[in-house]
Short mmCIF file of the C-alpha atoms (twelve columns), coordinates in Angstrom:
data_MODEL
# 
_entry.id   MODEL 
# 
loop_
_atom_site.group_PDB 
_atom_site.id 
_atom_site.type_symbol 
_atom_site.label_atom_id 
_atom_site.label_alt_id 
_atom_site.label_comp_id 
_atom_site.label_asym_id 
_atom_site.label_seq_id 
_atom_site.Cartn_x 
_atom_site.Cartn_y 
_atom_site.Cartn_z 
_atom_site.pdbx_PDB_model_num 
ATOM 1   C CA . MET A 1   -16.045 21.337  19.532 1 
ATOM 2   C CA . ALA A 2   -13.938 18.913  17.476 1 
ATOM 3   C CA . VAL A 3   -16.423 19.006  14.593 1 
ATOM 4   C CA . ALA A 4   -16.535 22.778  14.644 1 
ATOM 5   C CA . MET A 5   -12.745 22.902  14.565 1 
ATOM 6   C CA . ALA A 6   -12.622 20.543  11.594 1 
ATOM 7   C CA . SER A 7   -15.242 22.637  9.791  1 
ATOM 8   C CA . THR A 8   -13.293 25.833  10.483 1 
ATOM 9   C CA . LEU A 9   -10.088 24.377  9.121  1 
ATOM 10  C CA . THR A 10  -11.761 22.817  6.079  1 
ATOM 11  C CA . PRO A 11  -14.986 24.753  5.480  1 
ATOM 12  C CA . ASP A 12  -15.726 23.105  2.123  1 
ATOM 13  C CA . ILE A 13  -15.660 19.560  3.518  1 
ATOM 14  C CA . THR A 14  -18.879 17.994  4.766  1 
ATOM 15  C CA . ILE A 15  -20.042 14.426  5.206  1 
ATOM 16  C CA . GLU A 16  -22.072 14.975  2.032  1 
ATOM 17  C CA . THR A 17  -19.050 15.993  -0.062 1 
ATOM 18  C CA . ILE A 18  -17.149 12.950  1.183  1 
ATOM 19  C CA . ALA A 19  -20.119 10.689  0.487  1 
ATOM 20  C CA . ASP A 20  -20.312 12.034  -3.064 1 
ATOM 21  C CA . LYS A 21  -16.680 11.018  -3.585 1 
ATOM 22  C CA . VAL A 22  -17.182 7.555   -2.124 1 
ATOM 23  C CA . TYR A 23  -20.323 6.780   -4.141 1 
ATOM 24  C CA . SER A 24  -18.700 8.005   -7.352 1 
ATOM 25  C CA . GLY A 25  -15.578 5.900   -6.741 1 
ATOM 26  C CA . GLU A 26  -13.310 8.896   -6.112 1 
ATOM 27  C CA . ARG A 27  -10.385 9.062   -3.722 1 
ATOM 28  C CA . ILE A 28  -10.757 11.011  -0.477 1 
ATOM 29  C CA . THR A 29  -8.023  13.380  0.675  1 
ATOM 30  C CA . PRO A 30  -6.128  13.444  3.975  1 
ATOM 31  C CA . GLU A 31  -8.253  16.463  4.917  1 
ATOM 32  C CA . ASP A 32  -11.373 14.377  4.272  1 
ATOM 33  C CA . ALA A 33  -9.982  11.635  6.488  1 
ATOM 34  C CA . MET A 34  -9.377  14.124  9.289  1 
ATOM 35  C CA . PHE A 35  -12.968 15.300  8.950  1 
ATOM 36  C CA . LEU A 36  -14.176 11.706  9.282  1 
ATOM 37  C CA . TYR A 37  -12.109 11.242  12.436 1 
ATOM 38  C CA . HIS A 38  -14.003 14.177  13.961 1 
ATOM 39  C CA . HIS A 39  -17.438 13.391  12.524 1 
ATOM 40  C CA . PRO A 40  -19.719 12.463  15.448 1 
ATOM 41  C CA . ASN A 41  -22.018 9.988   13.685 1 
ATOM 42  C CA . LEU A 42  -20.370 6.578   13.468 1 
ATOM 43  C CA . ILE A 43  -23.266 5.192   11.425 1 
ATOM 44  C CA . ASP A 44  -22.392 7.605   8.614  1 
ATOM 45  C CA . LEU A 45  -18.853 6.232   8.598  1 
ATOM 46  C CA . ALA A 46  -20.097 2.638   8.683  1 
ATOM 47  C CA . THR A 47  -22.354 3.293   5.695  1 
ATOM 48  C CA . LEU A 48  -19.547 4.729   3.588  1 
ATOM 49  C CA . ALA A 49  -16.993 2.124   4.679  1 
ATOM 50  C CA . ASN A 50  -19.385 -0.741  4.004  1 
ATOM 51  C CA . TYR A 51  -20.045 0.646   0.515  1 
ATOM 52  C CA . ARG A 52  -16.297 0.733   -0.204 1 
ATOM 53  C CA . ARG A 53  -15.957 -2.810  1.141  1 
ATOM 54  C CA . GLU A 54  -18.777 -4.113  -1.058 1 
ATOM 55  C CA . GLN A 55  -17.183 -2.542  -4.144 1 
ATOM 56  C CA . ALA A 56  -13.831 -4.185  -3.380 1 
ATOM 57  C CA . THR A 57  -14.858 -7.679  -2.210 1 
ATOM 58  C CA . ASP A 58  -17.699 -10.180 -2.257 1 
ATOM 59  C CA . PRO A 59  -20.324 -8.428  -0.106 1 
ATOM 60  C CA . ASN A 60  -21.677 -11.710 1.260  1 
ATOM 61  C CA . THR A 61  -18.407 -13.367 2.237  1 
ATOM 62  C CA . VAL A 62  -16.042 -12.988 5.184  1 
ATOM 63  C CA . THR A 63  -12.770 -14.873 4.990  1 
ATOM 64  C CA . TYR A 64  -10.375 -16.279 7.571  1 
ATOM 65  C CA . ILE A 65  -7.246  -18.413 7.673  1 
ATOM 66  C CA . ILE A 66  -5.995  -21.185 9.927  1 
ATOM 67  C CA . GLY A 67  -2.449  -20.365 10.906 1 
ATOM 68  C CA . ARG A 68  0.083   -20.168 13.674 1 
ATOM 69  C CA . ILE A 69  2.284   -17.341 14.870 1 
ATOM 70  C CA . LEU A 70  5.553   -19.156 15.448 1 
ATOM 71  C CA . ASN A 71  7.750   -16.979 17.649 1 
ATOM 72  C CA . TYR A 72  11.097  -18.664 17.047 1 
ATOM 73  C CA . THR A 73  12.970  -16.366 19.460 1 
ATOM 74  C CA . ASN A 74  12.118  -13.678 21.985 1 
ATOM 75  C CA . VAL A 75  15.672  -12.314 22.092 1 
ATOM 76  C CA . CYS A 76  15.751  -8.728  20.833 1 
ATOM 77  C CA . TRP A 77  18.079  -5.833  21.548 1 
ATOM 78  C CA . VAL A 78  15.792  -3.073  20.206 1 
ATOM 79  C CA . ARG A 79  13.736  -2.594  23.409 1 
ATOM 80  C CA . CYS A 80  10.554  -1.241  21.813 1 
ATOM 81  C CA . LYS A 81  8.603   0.469   24.578 1 
ATOM 82  C CA . PHE A 82  5.276   -0.988  23.450 1 
ATOM 83  C CA . CYS A 83  6.454   -4.642  23.527 1 
ATOM 84  C CA . ALA A 84  5.999   -6.974  26.512 1 
ATOM 85  C CA . PHE A 85  7.363   -10.015 24.665 1 
ATOM 86  C CA . TYR A 86  11.068  -9.371  24.099 1 
ATOM 87  C CA . ARG A 87  14.000  -10.249 26.341 1 
ATOM 88  C CA . VAL A 88  17.373  -8.584  25.831 1 
ATOM 89  C CA . PRO A 89  20.366  -10.745 24.835 1 
ATOM 90  C CA . ASN A 90  21.681  -12.928 27.693 1 
ATOM 91  C CA . HIS A 91  18.471  -12.506 29.715 1 
ATOM 92  C CA . THR A 92  17.618  -15.647 31.677 1 
ATOM 93  C CA . GLU A 93  14.155  -15.769 30.078 1 
ATOM 94  C CA . GLY A 94  15.450  -15.421 26.533 1 
ATOM 95  C CA . TYR A 95  15.030  -18.357 24.155 1 
ATOM 96  C CA . THR A 96  15.592  -19.530 20.598 1 
ATOM 97  C CA . LEU A 97  13.666  -22.626 19.569 1 
ATOM 98  C CA . THR A 98  15.567  -25.642 18.311 1 
ATOM 99  C CA . ASP A 99  14.994  -26.898 14.781 1 
ATOM 100 C CA . GLU A 100 13.070  -29.842 16.238 1 
ATOM 101 C CA . GLU A 101 10.792  -27.558 18.277 1 
ATOM 102 C CA . ILE A 102 10.066  -25.443 15.211 1 
ATOM 103 C CA . LEU A 103 9.259   -28.474 13.052 1 
ATOM 104 C CA . ASP A 104 7.028   -29.903 15.796 1 
ATOM 105 C CA . LYS A 105 5.016   -26.663 15.812 1 
ATOM 106 C CA . VAL A 106 4.717   -26.698 12.016 1 
ATOM 107 C CA . ARG A 107 3.590   -30.337 12.094 1 
ATOM 108 C CA . ASP A 108 0.988   -29.529 14.753 1 
ATOM 109 C CA . THR A 109 -0.271  -26.647 12.609 1 
ATOM 110 C CA . VAL A 110 -0.664  -28.851 9.525  1 
ATOM 111 C CA . GLU A 111 -2.447  -31.547 11.544 1 
ATOM 112 C CA . LYS A 112 -4.939  -28.918 12.709 1 
ATOM 113 C CA . GLY A 113 -5.664  -27.790 9.159  1 
ATOM 114 C CA . GLY A 114 -3.306  -24.835 9.157  1 
ATOM 115 C CA . VAL A 115 -1.853  -23.500 5.915  1 
ATOM 116 C CA . GLU A 116 0.197   -20.518 7.141  1 
ATOM 117 C CA . ILE A 117 3.160   -20.101 9.461  1 
ATOM 118 C CA . LEU A 118 3.658   -16.497 10.565 1 
ATOM 119 C CA . PHE A 119 7.310   -16.844 11.537 1 
ATOM 120 C CA . GLN A 120 8.397   -13.937 13.720 1 
ATOM 121 C CA . GLY A 121 10.709  -13.186 16.607 1 
ATOM 122 C CA . GLY A 122 13.090  -10.413 17.550 1 
ATOM 123 C CA . LEU A 123 16.312  -8.828  16.386 1 
ATOM 124 C CA . ASN A 124 18.560  -11.541 17.764 1 
ATOM 125 C CA . PRO A 125 22.248  -10.726 17.107 1 
ATOM 126 C CA . LYS A 126 23.208  -14.426 17.041 1 
ATOM 127 C CA . LEU A 127 20.981  -15.267 14.056 1 
ATOM 128 C CA . LYS A 128 22.326  -14.448 10.590 1 
ATOM 129 C CA . ILE A 129 21.100  -15.354 7.113  1 
ATOM 130 C CA . ASP A 130 22.405  -18.935 7.338  1 
ATOM 131 C CA . TYR A 131 20.084  -19.632 10.288 1 
ATOM 132 C CA . TYR A 132 16.998  -18.594 8.334  1 
ATOM 133 C CA . GLU A 133 18.110  -20.411 5.191  1 
ATOM 134 C CA . ARG A 134 18.535  -23.615 7.186  1 
ATOM 135 C CA . VAL A 135 15.248  -23.354 9.114  1 
ATOM 136 C CA . PHE A 136 13.139  -22.252 6.136  1 
ATOM 137 C CA . GLY A 137 14.697  -25.007 4.061  1 
ATOM 138 C CA . LEU A 138 13.807  -27.618 6.692  1 
ATOM 139 C CA . ILE A 139 10.206  -26.401 6.839  1 
ATOM 140 C CA . LYS A 140 9.771   -26.424 3.066  1 
ATOM 141 C CA . ASP A 141 11.392  -29.852 2.706  1 
ATOM 142 C CA . LYS A 142 9.098   -31.480 5.260  1 
ATOM 143 C CA . TYR A 143 5.947   -29.389 4.751  1 
ATOM 144 C CA . PRO A 144 6.001   -27.972 1.195  1 
ATOM 145 C CA . GLU A 145 2.320   -27.061 1.350  1 
ATOM 146 C CA . VAL A 146 2.853   -24.599 4.226  1 
ATOM 147 C CA . ILE A 147 3.036   -20.908 3.301  1 
ATOM 148 C CA . LEU A 148 5.776   -18.953 5.076  1 
ATOM 149 C CA . HIS A 149 4.403   -15.513 5.909  1 
ATOM 150 C CA . ALA A 150 7.563   -14.596 7.703  1 
ATOM 151 C CA . LEU A 151 9.704   -11.948 9.356  1 
ATOM 152 C CA . SER A 152 9.021   -8.242  9.745  1 
ATOM 153 C CA . PRO A 153 10.824  -5.530  7.783  1 
ATOM 154 C CA . ALA A 154 12.793  -4.768  10.961 1 
ATOM 155 C CA . GLU A 155 13.997  -8.374  11.160 1 
ATOM 156 C CA . ILE A 156 14.865  -8.517  7.461  1 
ATOM 157 C CA . ILE A 157 16.765  -5.215  7.552  1 
ATOM 158 C CA . TYR A 158 18.724  -6.416  10.578 1 
ATOM 159 C CA . ILE A 159 19.461  -9.846  9.074  1 
ATOM 160 C CA . ALA A 160 20.845  -8.109  5.982  1 
ATOM 161 C CA . HIS A 161 22.938  -5.781  8.138  1 
ATOM 162 C CA . ILE A 162 24.589  -8.405  10.368 1 
ATOM 163 C CA . SER A 163 25.040  -10.768 7.407  1 
ATOM 164 C CA . LYS A 164 26.737  -8.018  5.379  1 
ATOM 165 C CA . LEU A 165 24.208  -8.300  2.554  1 
ATOM 166 C CA . THR A 166 22.268  -5.759  0.582  1 
ATOM 167 C CA . LEU A 167 18.558  -5.710  1.390  1 
ATOM 168 C CA . ARG A 168 17.785  -7.039  -2.088 1 
ATOM 169 C CA . ASP A 169 20.266  -9.914  -1.819 1 
ATOM 170 C CA . CYS A 170 18.969  -10.831 1.623  1 
ATOM 171 C CA . LEU A 171 15.375  -10.935 0.395  1 
ATOM 172 C CA . ALA A 172 16.344  -12.917 -2.701 1 
ATOM 173 C CA . ARG A 173 18.080  -15.554 -0.584 1 
ATOM 174 C CA . LEU A 174 15.119  -15.787 1.796  1 
ATOM 175 C CA . LYS A 175 12.728  -16.153 -1.138 1 
ATOM 176 C CA . ALA A 176 14.874  -18.937 -2.582 1 
ATOM 177 C CA . VAL A 177 14.358  -21.013 0.573  1 
ATOM 178 C CA . GLY A 178 10.620  -20.459 0.881  1 
ATOM 179 C CA . LEU A 179 9.783   -16.945 2.092  1 
ATOM 180 C CA . HIS A 180 6.424   -16.284 0.439  1 
ATOM 181 C CA . SER A 181 5.227   -13.029 1.970  1 
ATOM 182 C CA . ILE A 182 6.035   -10.510 4.697  1 
ATOM 183 C CA . PRO A 183 3.664   -9.482  7.501  1 
ATOM 184 C CA . GLY A 184 3.224   -5.778  8.098  1 
ATOM 185 C CA . ALA A 185 4.560   -5.982  11.635 1 
ATOM 186 C CA . GLY A 186 6.756   -3.131  12.767 1 
ATOM 187 C CA . GLY A 187 4.814   -0.559  10.785 1 
ATOM 188 C CA . GLU A 188 3.300   0.804   13.997 1 
ATOM 189 C CA . ILE A 189 2.924   4.440   12.886 1 
ATOM 190 C CA . LEU A 190 4.950   5.421   9.825  1 
ATOM 191 C CA . VAL A 191 5.906   8.831   11.181 1 
ATOM 192 C CA . ASP A 192 9.478   9.146   12.416 1 
ATOM 193 C CA . ARG A 193 8.589   11.529  15.255 1 
ATOM 194 C CA . VAL A 194 6.350   8.815   16.716 1 
ATOM 195 C CA . ARG A 195 8.770   5.979   15.973 1 
ATOM 196 C CA . LYS A 196 11.557  7.769   17.862 1 
ATOM 197 C CA . ILE A 197 9.349   7.841   20.958 1 
ATOM 198 C CA . ILE A 198 8.019   4.278   20.956 1 
ATOM 199 C CA . ALA A 199 10.908  2.436   19.265 1 
ATOM 200 C CA . PRO A 200 13.960  4.704   18.988 1 
ATOM 201 C CA . TYR A 201 16.306  1.947   17.750 1 
ATOM 202 C CA . LYS A 202 13.991  0.480   15.148 1 
ATOM 203 C CA . ASP A 203 13.933  1.039   11.396 1 
ATOM 204 C CA . THR A 204 12.793  4.415   10.099 1 
ATOM 205 C CA . THR A 205 9.671   5.037   8.058  1 
ATOM 206 C CA . ASP A 206 11.649  5.156   4.813  1 
ATOM 207 C CA . GLU A 207 13.518  1.938   5.670  1 
ATOM 208 C CA . TRP A 208 10.257  0.086   6.384  1 
ATOM 209 C CA . LEU A 209 8.747   1.285   3.111  1 
ATOM 210 C CA . GLU A 210 11.905  0.462   1.143  1 
ATOM 211 C CA . CYS A 211 11.885  -3.089  2.484  1 
ATOM 212 C CA . MET A 212 8.316   -3.593  1.256  1 
ATOM 213 C CA . ARG A 213 9.170   -1.918  -2.069 1 
ATOM 214 C CA . THR A 214 12.216  -4.129  -2.623 1 
ATOM 215 C CA . ALA A 215 10.289  -7.253  -1.657 1 
ATOM 216 C CA . ALA A 216 7.558   -6.374  -4.157 1 
ATOM 217 C CA . SER A 217 10.157  -6.016  -6.922 1 
ATOM 218 C CA . LEU A 218 11.172  -9.628  -6.202 1 
ATOM 219 C CA . GLY A 219 7.595   -10.889 -6.259 1 
ATOM 220 C CA . ILE A 220 7.255   -11.104 -2.467 1 
ATOM 221 C CA . ARG A 221 3.897   -9.706  -1.372 1 
ATOM 222 C CA . SER A 222 3.090   -8.428  2.106  1 
ATOM 223 C CA . THR A 223 0.462   -6.939  4.367  1 
ATOM 224 C CA . ALA A 224 0.297   -3.468  5.876  1 
ATOM 225 C CA . SER A 225 -0.671  -2.619  9.421  1 
ATOM 226 C CA . MET A 226 -1.191  0.218   11.879 1 
ATOM 227 C CA . MET A 227 -0.929  0.097   15.665 1 
ATOM 228 C CA . PHE A 228 -2.714  3.116   17.140 1 
ATOM 229 C CA . GLY A 229 -3.800  4.443   20.511 1 
ATOM 230 C CA . HIS A 230 -0.464  5.370   22.100 1 
ATOM 231 C CA . VAL A 231 1.474   8.613   21.536 1 
ATOM 232 C CA . GLU A 232 0.354   9.349   17.986 1 
ATOM 233 C CA . THR A 233 -2.076  12.097  16.936 1 
ATOM 234 C CA . LEU A 234 -4.962  11.721  14.510 1 
ATOM 235 C CA . GLU A 235 -2.840  13.581  11.982 1 
ATOM 236 C CA . ASP A 236 -0.157  10.918  12.446 1 
ATOM 237 C CA . ARG A 237 -2.666  8.157   11.731 1 
ATOM 238 C CA . VAL A 238 -3.745  9.838   8.517  1 
ATOM 239 C CA . GLU A 239 -0.122  10.402  7.477  1 
ATOM 240 C CA . HIS A 240 0.527   6.698   8.077  1 
ATOM 241 C CA . LEU A 241 -2.439  5.728   5.910  1 
ATOM 242 C CA . GLY A 242 -1.223  8.105   3.228  1 
ATOM 243 C CA . ARG A 243 2.202   6.466   3.103  1 
ATOM 244 C CA . ILE A 244 0.613   3.027   2.847  1 
ATOM 245 C CA . ARG A 245 -1.743  4.151   0.075  1 
ATOM 246 C CA . ASP A 246 1.062   5.828   -1.858 1 
ATOM 247 C CA . LEU A 247 3.235   2.706   -1.804 1 
ATOM 248 C CA . GLN A 248 0.280   0.575   -2.879 1 
ATOM 249 C CA . ASP A 249 -0.214  2.925   -5.828 1 
ATOM 250 C CA . GLU A 250 3.469   2.645   -6.671 1 
ATOM 251 C CA . CYS A 251 4.098   -1.107  -6.648 1 
ATOM 252 C CA . GLN A 252 1.080   -2.983  -5.155 1 
ATOM 253 C CA . PRO A 253 3.023   -4.781  -2.414 1 
ATOM 254 C CA . PHE A 254 0.080   -5.295  -0.053 1 
ATOM 255 C CA . ARG A 255 -2.606  -7.978  -0.077 1 
ATOM 256 C CA . ALA A 256 -4.394  -6.619  2.994  1 
ATOM 257 C CA . PHE A 257 -4.420  -3.981  5.715  1 
ATOM 258 C CA . VAL A 258 -4.965  -4.613  9.421  1 
ATOM 259 C CA . THR A 259 -5.188  -2.163  12.293 1 
ATOM 260 C CA . TRP A 260 -5.270  -2.737  16.034 1 
ATOM 261 C CA . ASN A 261 -4.981  -0.642  19.151 1 
ATOM 262 C CA . PHE A 262 -1.958  -0.621  21.442 1 
ATOM 263 C CA . GLN A 263 -2.111  -3.003  24.419 1 
ATOM 264 C CA . PRO A 264 -0.389  -1.217  27.337 1 
ATOM 265 C CA . GLU A 265 -0.187  -4.027  29.905 1 
ATOM 266 C CA . GLU A 266 3.347   -4.954  31.000 1 
ATOM 267 C CA . THR A 267 4.990   -2.560  28.532 1 
ATOM 268 C CA . ASN A 268 7.315   0.390   29.085 1 
ATOM 269 C CA . LEU A 269 5.068   2.882   27.348 1 
ATOM 270 C CA . PRO A 270 3.213   4.894   30.014 1 
ATOM 271 C CA . ILE A 271 -0.289  4.938   28.518 1 
ATOM 272 C CA . ASP A 272 -3.092  4.973   31.080 1 
ATOM 273 C CA . LYS A 273 -5.824  3.272   29.077 1 
ATOM 274 C CA . LYS A 274 -6.534  1.472   25.842 1 
ATOM 275 C CA . ALA A 275 -8.245  3.056   22.874 1 
ATOM 276 C CA . SER A 276 -11.988 2.468   23.057 1 
ATOM 277 C CA . ALA A 277 -14.069 0.198   20.852 1 
ATOM 278 C CA . PHE A 278 -15.584 3.408   19.468 1 
ATOM 279 C CA . ASP A 279 -12.124 4.570   18.381 1 
ATOM 280 C CA . TYR A 280 -11.330 1.156   16.925 1 
ATOM 281 C CA . LEU A 281 -14.476 1.027   14.790 1 
ATOM 282 C CA . ARG A 282 -13.927 4.603   13.616 1 
ATOM 283 C CA . THR A 283 -10.336 3.793   12.648 1 
ATOM 284 C CA . VAL A 284 -11.390 0.670   10.741 1 
ATOM 285 C CA . ALA A 285 -13.995 2.704   8.844  1 
ATOM 286 C CA . VAL A 286 -11.643 5.583   8.019  1 
ATOM 287 C CA . SER A 287 -9.007  3.095   6.888  1 
ATOM 288 C CA . ARG A 288 -11.414 1.353   4.506  1 
ATOM 289 C CA . ILE A 289 -12.693 4.633   3.065  1 
ATOM 290 C CA . PHE A 290 -9.193  6.085   2.647  1 
ATOM 291 C CA . LEU A 291 -7.402  2.954   1.397  1 
ATOM 292 C CA . ASP A 292 -9.339  2.688   -1.843 1 
ATOM 293 C CA . ASN A 293 -6.576  0.598   -3.443 1 
ATOM 294 C CA . PHE A 294 -6.861  -2.264  -0.928 1 
ATOM 295 C CA . ASP A 295 -9.222  -5.179  -1.491 1 
ATOM 296 C CA . ASN A 296 -8.913  -6.721  1.956  1 
ATOM 297 C CA . LEU A 297 -9.180  -5.178  5.394  1 
ATOM 298 C CA . GLN A 298 -8.526  -7.550  8.260  1 
ATOM 299 C CA . LEU A 299 -9.994  -6.989  11.710 1 
ATOM 300 C CA . SER A 300 -8.204  -7.694  14.990 1 
ATOM 301 C CA . ILE A 301 -10.225 -10.168 17.012 1 
ATOM 302 C CA . LEU A 302 -7.136  -10.792 19.158 1 
ATOM 303 C CA . THR A 303 -7.294  -7.295  20.662 1 
ATOM 304 C CA . GLN A 304 -10.998 -6.481  20.269 1 
ATOM 305 C CA . GLY A 305 -12.792 -9.696  21.113 1 
ATOM 306 C CA . PRO A 306 -15.649 -11.376 19.238 1 
ATOM 307 C CA . LYS A 307 -18.414 -8.803  19.708 1 
ATOM 308 C CA . ILE A 308 -16.468 -5.825  18.368 1 
ATOM 309 C CA . ALA A 309 -15.075 -8.067  15.626 1 
ATOM 310 C CA . GLN A 310 -18.608 -8.785  14.432 1 
ATOM 311 C CA . LEU A 311 -19.429 -5.065  14.433 1 
ATOM 312 C CA . ALA A 312 -16.254 -4.288  12.472 1 
ATOM 313 C CA . LEU A 313 -17.664 -6.317  9.573  1 
ATOM 314 C CA . ARG A 314 -20.135 -3.453  9.048  1 
ATOM 315 C CA . TYR A 315 -17.347 -0.859  9.299  1 
ATOM 316 C CA . GLY A 316 -15.351 -2.010  6.295  1 
ATOM 317 C CA . ALA A 317 -13.596 -5.213  7.398  1 
ATOM 318 C CA . ASN A 318 -14.035 -8.326  5.254  1 
ATOM 319 C CA . ASP A 319 -11.524 -10.687 6.844  1 
ATOM 320 C CA . PHE A 320 -11.400 -12.260 10.318 1 
ATOM 321 C CA . GLY A 321 -7.662  -12.881 10.118 1 
ATOM 322 C CA . SER A 322 -6.083  -15.998 11.574 1 
ATOM 323 C CA . THR A 323 -7.391  -18.453 14.136 1 
ATOM 324 C CA . MET A 324 -3.844  -18.305 15.550 1 
ATOM 325 C CA . ILE A 325 -3.210  -21.787 16.881 1 
ATOM 326 C CA . GLU A 326 -0.470  -20.089 18.893 1 
ATOM 327 C CA . GLU A 327 0.216   -16.414 19.680 1 
ATOM 328 C CA . ASN A 328 2.613   -14.946 22.248 1 
ATOM 329 C CA . VAL A 329 3.348   -11.294 21.493 1 
ATOM 330 C CA . VAL A 330 -0.016  -9.588  22.028 1 
ATOM 331 C CA . SER A 331 -0.942  -12.221 24.598 1 
ATOM 332 C CA . ALA A 332 2.151   -11.256 26.578 1 
ATOM 333 C CA . ALA A 333 0.338   -7.987  27.233 1 
ATOM 334 C CA . GLY A 334 -2.642  -9.755  28.773 1 
ATOM 335 C CA . ASN A 335 -4.956  -10.431 25.820 1 
ATOM 336 C CA . LYS A 336 -6.269  -13.898 25.034 1 
ATOM 337 C CA . PHE A 337 -9.047  -13.669 22.419 1 
ATOM 338 C CA . ILE A 338 -7.830  -16.766 20.558 1 
ATOM 339 C CA . LEU A 339 -10.710 -18.710 19.005 1 
ATOM 340 C CA . SER A 340 -11.105 -21.866 16.923 1 
ATOM 341 C CA . SER A 341 -12.186 -22.047 13.291 1 
ATOM 342 C CA . THR A 342 -15.590 -23.341 14.435 1 
ATOM 343 C CA . GLU A 343 -16.015 -20.262 16.629 1 
ATOM 344 C CA . PHE A 344 -14.853 -18.016 13.777 1 
ATOM 345 C CA . GLU A 345 -17.455 -19.488 11.445 1 
ATOM 346 C CA . ARG A 346 -20.237 -19.163 14.022 1 
ATOM 347 C CA . LEU A 347 -19.414 -15.503 14.651 1 
ATOM 348 C CA . ILE A 348 -19.223 -14.699 10.934 1 
ATOM 349 C CA . GLU A 349 -22.479 -16.475 10.121 1 
ATOM 350 C CA . ASP A 350 -24.289 -14.956 13.109 1 
ATOM 351 C CA . ALA A 351 -23.268 -11.546 11.715 1 
ATOM 352 C CA . GLY A 352 -25.040 -12.385 8.444  1 
ATOM 353 C CA . TYR A 353 -22.157 -13.465 6.197  1 
ATOM 354 C CA . GLN A 354 -20.874 -16.666 4.625  1 
ATOM 355 C CA . ALA A 355 -17.650 -17.815 6.249  1 
ATOM 356 C CA . ARG A 356 -14.942 -18.959 3.814  1 
ATOM 357 C CA . ARG A 357 -11.535 -20.315 4.656  1 
ATOM 358 C CA . ARG A 358 -8.607  -18.874 2.658  1 
ATOM 359 C CA . ASN A 359 -4.860  -19.068 2.316  1 
ATOM 360 C CA . THR A 360 -2.248  -16.295 2.557  1 
ATOM 361 C CA . ARG A 361 -2.859  -15.357 -1.092 1 
ATOM 362 C CA . TYR A 362 -6.558  -14.811 -0.319 1 
ATOM 363 C CA . GLU A 363 -7.462  -17.811 -2.454 1 
ATOM 364 C CA . LEU A 364 -10.595 -19.532 -1.143 1 
ATOM 365 C CA . LEU A 365 -10.179 -23.108 0.085  1 
ATOM 366 C CA . GLY A 366 -12.650 -25.974 0.193  1 
# 
């Protein structure tokens, strides 16, 4: 029924017309993407997505990074309904790590071969720009080789607001003390109707995009993401991808795209079940086919587990993401697929690829 509906709405679109575009290097339209979301044969999508992936990256290589998600605070007033990690200000379980605790975690990361610190927390009203300047400065002084892939657009926008700075000035000051790139966290679905349901106090779509645009103008690169499988529609997913693709056309802020499905455990978003592996693989494939201006598509082993991660390598993904020496946000919702670099390499090689370690800039190491 879904395929018939898609054909009725877009009678000139077929899997063959989309394949012709892909094989000739043309861009597909949002209507094409909607057709692919309804197309029943996943192997067709895998074939097209894998072709796009092989045109954009080394077809024989799958990359990964050794890094740590350093959650410096869990205090956050925003109360996103999909988050099981935050604690409101003055909650007895709220915390902010000391400088010594943060440096100990960075040291442990370096000793384990890590090159990236994904520094993220919440919108903590006690932490202004001087806090981040001090902490980032300490990290860079003691561990200059570590790459700070830090803060979400929501955090940066809030830091600027409570510090009475323009967004540009805030980003410039953070860059001066070591901010290298920005993770795509907080993108969720870049449709304001959806954002008002799942995170009514968070930044708007335009604010998220403007943060990434401003960062790019200062030479700060980032990643883009999509969290699906909650209250959004398929049309919302495609609109999200369109906004990401448009901004990439405009100013090339993104090094990679990653998508994962919502984890409902212990959250305040009343979703009965998770998106299926079938839906995940389809979404990875559609993302790769649609996002023709992205070289790298990162899979989510943290939410999908090793077996689906291996399959995703044939659906357009070329990057295994981070080994995540530490991770607390997704794990707070009951997921613990955290593997070592040795396990990463075994999974990648068993899937028929050469495993290569990288840094945040997607430069190969070793």
